[in-house]
N, C-alpha and C positions, 0 to 999 in steps of 0.2 A: 367538549362532546360529551362529557358526564352530564354536564348541566342542561344540554340540548336533552338528551336522550331523557332523564330525569324528566323533564318539561315536555316532555313525548314530542319532540321536534326532532326524531329518528333521522329523516332526512335529509336535513340540514344538518344533522351530525356528521352523519357522511358524507356532506357536500363538503363542509369543513376540512375532513379530513384529505378528501382529494383535493380539495388547494393548498390545504400544508405539500402534502407530496408532493403536485406540480412546482409550486416552489423551491422544492428542497434540492429537488432534483435541477430545475433551471439555472439558479444558481451555485449550488455547490457539488452537482453532479453524484450525489447522494440518496437513500431512500430514505426512508421516514423507520424510528426505531422497531425492537422487536417490541416493547411491552405496547407503541403505537398502533402497529399491525396488528397485535392479539387484540386491543379496543376494539378496532372495526368489524373484526370477528364477532366479538360480542356482542354487536353493537346487532349484524346482519342477523346473529340467531337469537335477539333478543337476550342477552344471556350476562347482563351486564352488572358487576359484582357493587350493590348501592353501598359498601361500606368505604370502598377505595376513594382515596383522593381525584378530586380533576386535575384533568391534564391540560396544559396550555398552552395554546396555538399559537397564541396572536403574538409571541416575542419574535426577534430577528431568528431567521433562517442557521440555527445553532444545531449540528442532527446529534442525535445518539445515536447508539451502535444501530447496524442497518437489520434488517429484520431479519431470520431465519427464513429466505426465500427457496423455493421451489425452483431447482433449476433440472440441471441435468439429471437423467431417474427421478425427478420426482420428488425428491428429500428434504427435509429442513433438518437445519442443525444446530446444536446450544447455540446458546445467545453471545457474544465477543465479549459480554461484561460479563462472564463467569468464568475469563482468565485470570489467572494466579499466577504471580511471581516467584520463581526459583533461579537459582544462582548458581553460577560456576566459573571456575577460574582457568583463564586461559594458558598457554605456555609461555608468558612473559608478566604471566601472574596478577595479568588484571583481572578486576570480578564482573562477569556479564552476566544483565540478567535478562531470562529466557523466559518464555511459556506456552505451555501445549493445551491444547481442547481437540477435542471431536476424533471419531475413529475412522477407520481405512488404510490407502497405503499413506506411507510418510511425508508429509512436506514441508520442509525448510522454509516459509518466506524469510529473503534478508530484507533486513533492515536498506532504507533509501539515502536520502543525503543526511538529513536528520528526524529521527520521530521516537517515538517513544510509545510502547506497551498499553499503558494506561491510558495516551489520548487514542491509540486506536480501539482500542477497546471501550471508550465513551465513543464511538462513530464515527469523532471530529476529524479522523483523517481521512482523506480522499481515498484512501485504499480500504476503507471501512468495509464498505459496503460488497467489492469484490471477496475478500477477505471471510466476512461472515456468510454469504454466497460457496466460499470452499470449503468448508469447513462441517458442511453438512456430506460430503464425498472424503475428505480426507483425514487426516489427525495433523494435524496443522501446529507449526513449531516458527514462534515468534521471537526474534530476541533482538534487545538494545545494543545500539553500535558506543563503546567505550566515550564515556563525557558525554552522553543524549542520551533521555529519558530517566532510567530507573539504574541506567550502567554510569552511575555519577564516578568521574574522577579528572581528573586533570591529561591534560593529553597534551603529550610532546613530540608524537611522531602520526602524524594524517596519512603515510604511505600506505601502498597497497599491502604489504609483510601485515601490521598488526592484524587489518581487519581478516585477512584470510586466518590466521589463528584464531580470531576470534568465533568463525566460523565453524573453522577444527574442532573448540570448546564444545559447540551445540552440536555439530552433529555426533561427537563420540558420545554425549548425552542423549541423543535419543536413539542408541543402540545402533544406525545405520547398517543399511546401506538405505538413500536418503531420494526423493531428490528435491531439484532445486527453482523457489522461486523469485527470479530476480528484476527488479523494477525501477525503474529510475538510475541511481548511480550504483547501484547492484551490481551491474552486469560484469564489470571487471572482476570483483572478488569471487563469486560465481564462476567463472568463465577458468581462473586463476586455481581456485580447488579443484574444479573436474578434470583439469590435465594434471594436476597431481596426485589427484587420490582418484581415477574412474571406479576402481571398488567399492568406492561408497557415494557414488553417484548414478542413479538410474535413470534420471530425464530433468531435463534444461527445461523450465521457461522464461523465457527472456521478455519482459514485456517492457518497453519505450527507453530500452538502454543503448548499448555500445560497448564496443571492445576500445575503443584507443580513444583516448580523449584528444590526443593533437589534430585527428584527424578530422574528427567532429566540430570542435570548438574551435574554430576555426579566427574567432577574430578576437585575438590576443587582448587589444584596449577594452574592449566590452568587459571580457573578462577581469580583467583587473580591476574594474572600474567596480564590476558588480562586489568581488571579495571586496575593497576597502568601504561601501555604501554600508557594508554589511558590519562589517568590526569599527566603523566611527560612527552607524548610526542605523542596528538591528532595528527600529522600527521603521524606516524609511524603506530600508532593504529588503526585509520582509516583505513589504507590500509591496515593493515594488516586483522580489520572484513570485508573488504571489499570481499578480497577472500576467507572467510567463506560463503560471501552471494553467490555468484557468481563462482565457483571454475574454476581453469582453463583460465578464460580469461586475455584479453591480459593486456598490461601495462595502455592503454589508458582508458580500461575498468573500471581498478582496480581503476584511478586517477579519474575518472567521479562518480563511487561511493563514496570513499572518499570525494570526492569535496559538495556530497551532505548529509553524516552527519556532515561535518563541517560544512555548509551551517544552518546546521537545529541546532545546539545546541554546548555550548561552552564546552572544555574540562571538569570542574569539570561535569557540567552538565550529562554531557554523562556518565562518571564515577559511579556519584551517583546513575542515575538510572539504569546502567548494572550492580550496585554491589546488588541491591536492587530483580534485576529480576531473581539472583540465591536462592534468602532468600523466596521467596514470595509462598502460599500451602495456597491452597484451594482446594486441592482436598477431602475434606469431605464434602464440599457442595456440589457437582456433583449428589449425590440421592435426590437433593433436588431441580433441575431444572428443572419443566416441559416443558418449551420451547421446540418443536422440533429442532433438531439441525442438521448442514450438515456439518462435517468432513473429511476439505482437506490436504493432506499431503505428500511432497513428501517420497520416502524410504529412498533417499540418501542425506538428509536435514542436514548439518553437523552445522547448525546453533541451531538449536531445534531439536534434535535426529527426526525420526517416531514412536521411541516408546510414546511418549508426543502425538502424534492424537490418536496411536492406543489405548491410557488409556482415550483418551475421549470420543471415539469413545463407549468403554465396560464398562464405570460409567455413560455415561449419560442417563436418562431411556429413550428417544426419540431421538437416535443418528442413523444416516449413511454415514460411512467411504468411502471416494475416494483416493485410493493410486495412487499415481501420481510419475508415473518413471523417474527418473532423479538425480542429486545432489544437486539440486538447491534449496532454501530459500522459495522465493519469487515467483509467476506467472511468466514463461517463456513467450514470445511470440507463439513459436511452441503450448504452449497448451492454448491459449486464446481461442479461440472455445469452448473446450471442459469444459476448467472452467467456461468461463459466463455462456455459457449454462446450465449449472449445477445449476450455483447459481441464473440465473434469475428464471429458472424452478420452484425452492427451495421457490424462497420469492414472487412469484408469482400464485404457487398451490392453486387452490379452488378461482380464485378473479375473 
């Protein structure tokens, strides 16, 4: 883009950016980086810094962090690349990496199956674009579950209790009370914590998640096959999971998502946490949770079926369900405006 601009081909530079934006959205469901969005604005204003290095657009679709987008209330937040990890010890003595960014009501975003703060900050994680938008409205705290990302260490217990202890340590560091954003696997952890510590949880945002593993993941043979595949062939297993996250994507998109998973955890850790997902059940706690909840779920989700979100909305005492059309598991770029506005409005309601 800089080279085209320097040659006086301003319109070509802008068309190049739009083509890149479309490719990123179609293949990965993400938005361009904060740096890329800023460069487009500089070109539109004819205010491009001449000494800056060129930005390459012809590489495969690997995203940097999502742009500080203007969503609910038209604000923009700091880039996720500004996240800086700190460390806290949980009740079991395990060291947990966490990072906080932004201003506003406190929101703790729980980690999914496997994830990493540095991968999220780079914009490669499928949740990065949504988190980048939300940081314009909240004080966002992320953390890596033990054995993944920057919270490295041998995991001997993949059950619910250590995960709840990790969340408790992070909430304590934020000063609480907080709202919780639970996406994908994180639902049961957030629900258990909210039931046990109602004084520390203001609101719940549940995206593409569930309460009862046995009720949602009913194909036990398939479940066991996926765990075996990840444990013995992490490369193939990660590609298989990538296709479930975003069906019908290109080979490049599948490789991208597989790389995100593999960069977040080793095969044994990933397999152990996946195996635990299928057995965890906190459905009996739902009637006890007083915090208002916003539930968002894609109707065609192949990772966690829509029935999981529908069950949450029906059993939580104060819940609202937003059904999203599509086969995706995590927020798609095409729906970021709607999703961001819904979540930001819910979290800032009455403030």
